[in-house]
Steps between C-alpha positions, in 0.01 A plus 500: 500500500858450379687788347760412241855580602651811344781391273781711356323568170193640679722706726688639199172575319359691798828688549514588131142628502573717804818638343323571169215680679742706704704593190189605307387723785843669504498553123151649506598739776808620305306569181228698673549875437553733792204719410178413319555751215867415447456176301716619208819513699708187476744604760613203701587579848703286732309373798645597830735246655265484794230355270734219397584427859134487601399280204794268559407490864140414405621226265710345774218530749253345255738212424562435871127506569444255217767264637356520851146426380625216283684348797191531720285331237750216460506449877121494522476259207749266667308514829172426322657206316626358831156542655339321205744211533431481875124509441528220242701294750235555769222402258683175425543430874132568574391285206713211628356542851146510362565178308637338817191606696268364232691172500492489879126565513436228239706253701314591818162472327594150385577402859878487469724644767577857391853590415656774705661777298805650663575871486760431232233343281620140550231237541547297812316188608525523874439234756127435490470511878685829529292659220177367648585632846591839355171507307309390811662780699405757235145360484457510877630857524260603222215323682582706810435814293857615431566692180740361237753769595492394865525133404791580271692661783412222744611207281782694330369441148442754222151646500449390141562138597258527793235649270561220250466227763179654637364549148567139410324392818191706410510356149521145633203560734285649224601246234 
């Protein structure tokens, strides 16, 4: 959920509404008679200076609170936008990897030598003998009952690649 940024016109509108509300409350308090039966008197009395100080203090405090909350919201919005951008980037990376795996599995199913995908995402066609010996080593370790995690540590390959190689082997045997 994206929140629209607060621009100057919205800020001015909110500030104006707060100021208008505060002014109306002050006016209503001044016009209220001191006693319930004394509504005929129109005597205006000066509010105590202490009242002005406290209301001014409240105005300043309210404005500072508003600024602080606005800054917090802006910060959180910026963080969320960065997280969304990062998530979109990760989705693109995973989609590209998925497409590479699909292409690799199609090539393997057709009997071609599978391409090795480096950690940087570059496709490499390694020496057939070296790839075959690496696959044979992974296959033999799996046949001995080792888990993909153990094989990964033993042959110094990512666990995802070991799982992929073993999965392609199972697919080749069943197909």
